[in-house]
C-alpha positions in Angstrom: 52.2 -86.0 124.0 53.1 -89.3 122.6 56.1 -91.6 123.3 57.3 -93.4 120.2 60.2 -95.2 118.6 61.6 -94.1 115.3 61.3 -96.9 112.8 62.5 -95.2 109.5 62.7 -92.2 107.3 60.0 -91.1 104.8 61.3 -90.0 101.4 59.0 -88.0 99.1 60.2 -86.7 95.7 57.2 -84.5 95.4 55.6 -82.7 98.3 54.1 -79.4 99.4 56.7 -76.7 99.0 56.5 -75.6 102.7 57.8 -79.1 103.7 61.0 -78.8 101.7 64.0 -79.2 103.9 62.1 -80.9 106.7 63.1 -84.4 107.7 60.1 -86.7 107.8 60.3 -89.8 110.0 58.0 -92.8 110.7 57.3 -93.2 114.4 55.6 -96.2 116.1 53.5 -95.2 119.0 54.5 -96.8 122.4 52.4 -94.7 124.8 50.0 -91.8 124.9 48.1 -92.8 121.7 47.0 -95.9 119.8 49.8 -98.2 120.8 51.3 -99.9 117.7 50.0 -97.4 115.2 52.5 -95.3 113.2 52.7 -91.6 112.6 54.7 -89.5 110.1 56.5 -86.8 112.0 58.7 -83.8 111.2 62.0 -84.4 113.0 63.2 -81.1 114.4 66.0 -82.5 116.6 67.9 -84.9 114.3 66.8 -88.1 116.1 67.9 -91.4 114.7 66.2 -94.7 113.8 65.7 -96.7 117.0 65.5 -93.7 119.3 62.6 -93.3 121.7 61.1 -89.9 121.2 58.5 -87.4 122.4 56.0 -86.4 119.8 53.5 -83.5 120.0 50.5 -83.5 117.7 47.7 -81.3 116.4 47.7 -77.5 116.8 50.8 -77.6 119.0 52.8 -79.3 116.2 51.5 -76.9 113.6 52.4 -73.8 115.8 55.8 -75.2 116.6 56.7 -75.5 112.9 55.2 -72.2 112.1 57.2 -70.4 114.9 60.4 -72.4 114.6 60.7 -72.6 110.8 58.6 -69.5 109.9 56.5 -71.8 107.6 52.8 -72.4 107.1 53.3 -76.1 106.5 50.5 -78.7 106.9 52.1 -80.5 109.9 50.2 -82.6 112.4 53.1 -84.3 114.3 56.5 -83.1 115.4 59.3 -84.9 117.3 60.3 -82.5 120.1 62.5 -84.7 122.3 64.7 -87.8 122.5 64.1 -89.9 125.6 67.4 -90.7 127.4 65.8 -92.5 130.4 62.3 -93.3 131.4 62.0 -93.3 135.2 58.7 -94.7 136.5 57.9 -94.0 140.1 
């Protein structure tokens, strides 16, 4: 899993049909991956720009979209949570 911050929306006038209706967001990686890099993620929870989020990638992301939306979309990253508080012990 990756911790990231939403930095903006992605708009595509033409895209794969199975992606229609999915909100695409640009996420900057804060932890759990290459810090400072950015990902394009499907937003399944209506997060907003500036939110810190939890992202899952790879097969887990694909299976989440397939099961949740009943689609066979080419998805590699999905936002699955908004971080309210980060408590480090």
